[in-house]
N, C-alpha and C positions, 0 to 999 in steps of 0.2 A: 414421490417425484420420479418421473420417468427419464430415461436417457433421451436427450434431445439433440438433434442435428440442426444447426442454424445455417442457412445459406439461401441461395437463389437457384431454382430448379434448372435454369439454363446453363449453369456453370459446370464445366467439365470437372472442376475440382470437387464440387459437391457430389457429382455423380460417382467419382472415384471413392470418396469417403463413404457414401451410401452403399456402394457395392461391397466395400470391405465389411461394413456392418452386416449386410445381408449374408455374405459368405460365412461370417462368424456366427450366423444365426442369433444375432443379438437384436432384440426388439428395440425400436426407437421411434420417436415422434419427430416429424419434420416441422420446423418453424421457418417461415419465409422471412428473409432479410435481404431486401433488394438494394443493390448498389446503385441502381438507376433512379431510385426514389430517395436516396440519401439515408436509407435505414442503417447502413454500416456506421454512420457517424452519429447516430442517436446515442444518448447517454446509456440507454439500456444495453446496447450492443458493445459500446466502448468498455463497459464494466466487465464484459466477457472477453473482449479481445482489444487490447490497447492499440493495436495496429489497424483496427477497423477493417479487418479482412474476413473473408468467408472461405471455406466453411469453418465452423467452430462446433465442437462436440462438448456437451455438458453431461457428465455422468450423474446418476441418481444421488450420489453423495456430495455433489457440487463441484467435483474435480473437473477442470476445463482443459481441453486439448484443442489446439488450433493448427491449421494448415493440413491439407489433405494427406501429404506424405507422412507427417507426424502422427496423424490420426490412424492411418493404416499400420504404421509401425507399432503404435501403442496397443492397438487391438490384437 
């Protein structure tokens, strides 16, 4: 399992979290979750983030961190 960042490419919050990962030189996979298509409210995403927000980071061991500021602090 890879480190995965879930979110929408146009989100400044996703960009902030992605930049934190890049600066930490941590490889990650991007998975699109579009709030405009209702993806944030799909069961698959709700299981990762009960508040239906993006971005969400899933670590290889299954640990989940949400919210851009929290992701950056975690990293």
